[in-house]
N, C-alpha and C positions, 0 to 999 in steps of 0.2 A: 239540420244539415251538418254532416261531419266536416270538421276543419282538418286540413292537412298541413302539417308543418314542413318547413324546408328540408328537414333531415329525414323525411319519411320515405324511405325506399324509392319511390318514383312512381311513374304511371306507365301503364302499358300503352303508351301513346306514340304515334308516329306523327311526323309533320310533313306537310306537302303531299307528295304523291304516294300515299300509303296503300297498303294491301287492300285487297277486296274491292269490289265495286259496289259496296253497300251491304248492309247487314242482311237484308232479305235475299239478295242474290247469293251472298255467301252461304247462307243457311241452305238454300236450294242445292248448291254445289256440295255442301257437307253431306246432305241427305243422299244425293246421288252417288257420292263416293264412299258411302258407309261400308266399312269392311274391305276396302280395296288396297290395304297396305299403307305403309308410312307415308309414301309420297302423296297418296290420295288425300290424306288429311292436310299435309302442309300446303297443298295447292289451294285449299279452301280459303287461304288468306291472301292469295295472290291474284292479281289481275293481269291479264295479258297472256302471252304464250311465247314459246320459242318463235321468234319472229319479232313482233312487237308485243311485249307483255304490257298491255295498256293499263295503267293503273300502277300500283306499286306494291312493293311487297317486302319480304323479309329484309329489312334493312333498318336496323335498330336504333340505338340510343347512345347517349353520351359516354364519355370515357371515365368520368370520376365516379367512384363508389361512395355514396353518401354515408355519413355516420348514422348507423341504425341503433346505436346503443341506448337511445332514449325510448325505444319501444315502438317505433313506427308511427302510425297516424295518431293524432291527438285524441281520438275517441277511445284510446286505450288498447286497441288491437295490436299485438306485437308484429313487428316485421319478422317474418318467418324464414328460417334457414331452408333453402330449397331441398336439402336432404332430410329435413325433420319429418318425423312421422305425423306431426300436426299440420304440415304443409298440405293444403288442398290439392297440390299437384300429385301427391303420393297417397293421400289418405283414402281416396276412393278405391284405388287398385288394391290396397291392403285389405280392404273390407269386401273385396269381390263384388262390388256394385257401386253405383253412383254415391258419392259422398253426400252428406247432408247439405253442404254448401252448394254442390253442383245441382241438387234438386231445387234449392231456393233460387239459384241464379237462373236456371232454365224457366222457372215460373215467371220471373221478371221478364225474361226475353220473350216468352210467349205473349205476354201482355203488350210489350212494346213493338213487336213486329208489325202489326197493322198500321202503326203511326210512326214508323221508323224515319220517314222523310221529315216529318215535323220535329221529331226528337233530334235529328241530325242538324237541322237548321237552328234549333234552339241552342244546341251544344256549341256550334261555331259562333253564334251571336254572342253568347256569354264569353267564350274564349277570347274573342277579339275585342269585345267591349271592355273587359276587365284587364286584358293583357295586350294592348295594342302593339307592343314590341314584338309579339310573335307573328304578326301578320306578314312581315317581310320574309319569314321562313317558308311561306307558301307561295305558289305561283300566282302571277297577277290574275289570271283567269281561273276562277274556282269552280266553274260549272262542271268540268269533267273530273275534278279531284275531290269535290266537296265532301262526299260521304265516306271516303275510304278510311280515314283515321277512326272515325266513330264506329264504322262497321268492323274494323279490325279489332278494336277494343272489345266489342260485344262478342265477336266470334272467339277470341282468345279466352274470354271468361266462360263461354258456353262449354268449351272443351277442356275445362280445367283439370279433369281427371285423366286425360290422355297424356300421361307423363312423358314418355319417350319422344313422341312426335311433337308435342307442344314445346318441350324444352329445346329441341333441335330448331324448331321454327323461331322461338324467341331469341335464341343465341344468334341466328342469322339476322334477325331484326335488330338486335342490339349492336352488332358489328356494323351493319350496313348504314344505320341511321346516323352514324357519325358525320356523313357527308352533308347532312342538313344543318350542321352546326348546333345540334341540340345540346343543352347543358342540363346538369342535374337539377338546377332550380326550376326548370320548366315543368318537371314531372308533377309536382303537387298542384300546379296551376291547372294542368289538363285534368288531373284527377278530380279536382273540385267541380269542374264543369261537367264531367261525366256523371258524377253523383247527383248533381242538380238536375240534369236531363232525365236520369232514371227516376228520380223522385217525382218529377213533374208529369212524366208520360207513362209511368207504371204505378199509379196511385193505389190500385187495389192490392197489388202484391208487395208494395214497398212498406217498410217498417223497420224497427230495430233489428229484427232477425235478418232481413234482406240486406240492410245496410252493412251489418257486420260481415255477412258472407262476401259481399262485394269488396269490402275493405281487405279482407284476408286474401282473397284471390288476386286482387289488384296489386297488393304489396308483394306477394310471392312472384307474380309474373314480372313485375318491374325489376325486382332484384336480380333475376336471372339475366335480363337484358342488360342491366347496368354492369354486372360482373363480366359478361361477354365483351361488352364494349371496352371496358377497362383493360382486359387482357389483350384485345386486338390493338389497342392504342400503343402497346409496347413494341409491336412488330410491323404495323402496317399504317400507311397514310389513310386519311379519310376518303381520298379519291386519287386517281391517277390521271395525268394529262396524256392524251393520245392523239398523235398526228395521223391524219388520213394519208396513207402512202399509195393506195390504189382504190379506185371507185369504178366498178364494172357493172354496167346496166345489162341484166340478163333478159328482162322483158320490159314492157312499158311501165310496170309498177314494181319490179323487183330489182334490187341492186345488191351486189356483194361488196361490202365495205371492209377494207383491210387497214389496220392501224398499227402504229408503233408507239408503245408507251414510254414515258419519260424515265421510268425505273422498272425493274423486273416485276412482272405480274403473275403470281402463282395461281394456277387453277387446274381443274381436272376436266377431262372430256366428259361432256354431258351437262356441265354447269352453264351458268349464264351470268350476265352482269347488267347493272343499271347504266344507262347512258344519258348524259345531258349534252345538248348541243348549244352553241353560242347564240342561236336564234331564238331559243325558248329557255331562258334562265329559270332555274329551280323546277323545271319540268323534266322528270326522269322517266325513262321507259326501259323495259327489260328485253334483252336479246341474248339468245343462246350462242355460244361459241361454235363456229362451223368447222373447227379442226381441233385435233388434240394438240397439246403444247408442242411448239416448234422450236428447233435449235436457234432460229434467228429471232425468236421472241415475238414475232408478228401475230396479231389476232385478227380473225375474220368473223364477220357477222353477215347473215342474210336478212335483208330488210325489205318488207313489202309495204308500199304506201297504201294506207287505208283511208277511206272517206273521213274527212275532218281530222286526219291523223297529223297533229302538229309535228311531232318528232319524226315519225316515219316518213312523212312527205318531204320534210327538210332533208333527211338523210338520203332519200332516193333522188329527189329532183333538184336540190340546192347544193348539197355538199360537193366539194371538189378536193383534189389532192392539195395538201398543205393546210387544210382546215384543221383546227384542234378542237377535240371534244373532251369530255370528262367521262371516266369510268368509275363506278362504285366497285366495291369488293365482290369477288365471285361468290355465288351461292348456288344451292341446289344439290340434290344427292341422287340424281338420275345417272349414276356412275356405274362402271363395270366392276363386278366382284371378281377379281382375278384369282381368288382362291377356289372358285367353282369351275367345274369342267363342263357344266351344262351349256347348251347352245343359247344364242341370243336371237329372239324374235323382235325385230325393230320395226315399228310402224310409224311413219311420218307423213303428215298431211300438210300440203302447202310449204311455207318456210319452216314448218316444224321438222323438215328433213335435215335442217342444219345440225342439231345436236346428234342426230343419227349418224351423220357422216363422221363427226368427231369420235363417236363410239367405235365405228368400224376401224378408223385409223388407230385408235387406242389398242384394240385387240391385235391388230397387225404389228404394232410396235412392241407388244409384249412377247411376240414370237411363239405363243402357244396356239396350236391348231384347235380352234373351236368353231363349230358350225354357226354361221351367222346368216339369218334370213331377213332381208330388207323388203318391206312393202312401201312404195313411194306413191302416195295418193295425190290426185289433182282433179280439178273440175274439167279441164280441157287439156289437150295435148300440149298446147303452148305453155301451160303452167308447170310442165316437167322441166323446169329451167336448169336443174343440175343433174339430169339423168345421164348425160354423156360422161360426166366425171365418175358417177357411180358405176357405169358399165365398164369404164377403164379399170376401176378397182376390181370389178368382178373378173376381168380378164387376167389380172395379176395375182389374185388371191383365190386359190382353188376351193377354199372353204366358204366363200361368200356367194350368195344368190340374191339377185335384185329383181323385183317384180313391180313394174309400174302398173298402177290401177287408175283408170280415167273414168270419171262419172258421166261425161257428156261427149258424144261424137268421137269416141275413141278410135284412133288408128294405130296407136302404139300400146303395147302391153295388153292388159285385161280391162274389159269394159265392166263398169259397175261401181258399187259403193265399197269403200275401203274395208270397213269392218266385216262385211259379208265375204269379201275375197279372202281375208285373213282366215276366217272361220272355215271356208271351203277347202283351203289347203292344209288344214290340220289333220290329225290332232297335234298339239304342241306341248304335251305333258313333260317332255324332257328339256324344255327351254325356259329361260327367263324372259319376261316380256318388258319391252321398253316402248313407251308411247309418247308422241309429241305432235301437237297440232291443234286445230280448233276444238272448242269445248264439246260440241256435239259428237265429233269424231272420237274424242277421248272417252266419253261416256259409253258410246256404243262399242268401242273397241275393247274396253274393259270387260263388258259382258261377253263379247265374242271370245276373248282369250280365256276367260273362266270356263265358258261352255266347251272350249276346245282343249281343256285339260290343264291349264296353268293356274296353280293356286293364287288366290288374290294377293297373298303376301309376297309373291315373286313377280308382281307386276309393278314396274317403276314408272312414275311420271310425276310431273309437277301440275297436278290437276287444276289447282286454282291458278296456277300459272297459265291455265288455258281458259279461265273464265271469261275474259274479255278479249277474245281472239280478234275482234274487229277493232280493238284498240284506238288510241288517239295519238 
């Protein structure tokens, strides 16, 4: 078993409410989103969606950059410069195919996938047994969170050759994870437990070659996250306090929550933030901003209470004006490219309509006339909780069209399933696609948009941001 010294790069580990809803689920999402553009990949590490992003996601690692001059892990594998040609993050692309390390890593992952639950349990048992001080960094109830850290580690390693998207994801992870209080000395502790779990549950593929590949990948991944966290520490706090100034119930299970932060909060329309409530300490959930940045600095979120949703139910049914919550840093790249003149095809299902509204406002504020088509999907008429405000925008903005689509008992808009309606109104070859909503809707809508003429690399969404739409 490789030992990891305290100066060794770090681990690609998150703490607490980490990305993904487990390795197996993440791999399924990765497969489903294959070739769907950069956001499709980043989503594979996220759990939840615009609304309640249940699980956690790109929110990274500590601020200090460890000294790597001693050469990384004590097995003798060097800590690699992320820009180096020997870095597995770039090696595969330069060779126009999967790198040798990626091939070995995927062999390990194929073996561990059928026993991922056992491997996850073993990983956490080792982590807390040998490092009990880390237990307080996780929420009290681990049932909903348990496998996210381990799953995120495995997924990051599996996609080691996807340089651009993986680096973007890891930088978000590094910046965001500062809110958990992660320190550089925690990284080798997590790395040891990861290697032990892989060795135990992938015995056929494990050996010196596999161990060396994992060490190289793990070290490179970690360094990117640490560097991003260190840079972020110079300009941003690990979290913001936010007072609830308005709490508006739109339906029995949907609320619009507006907050004022204790200091300026920079973000872009289409992004999202992690939220911690006072009722569930150390449990973070992700919600998209429902407006573009406002002059008064207020931020709004659309929250849907879901079954067994600790955070979402608290925000909908318990929160009141004057309550104070915490916000992690903004993340996500489902943002408008203002250098383009193409139209925007925006598809939002349920509370996934929140970032779509922010995108519409963003286009309006930039003052450039671009055609924007919005499809607002819901199960029933009553779920079109924000339709009136969209129709008001449509009346004021001649370039905006809004089409509600209702799956059951429709009396407003179009009856049917959202992806089919979008496809029916095509073709959309002159548009960029923006998708936000439950995972099944995202998967089907990606296919619909591609078949309606939008290239996959012009379809933006936070796919894994949609993996656990039912959230907690």
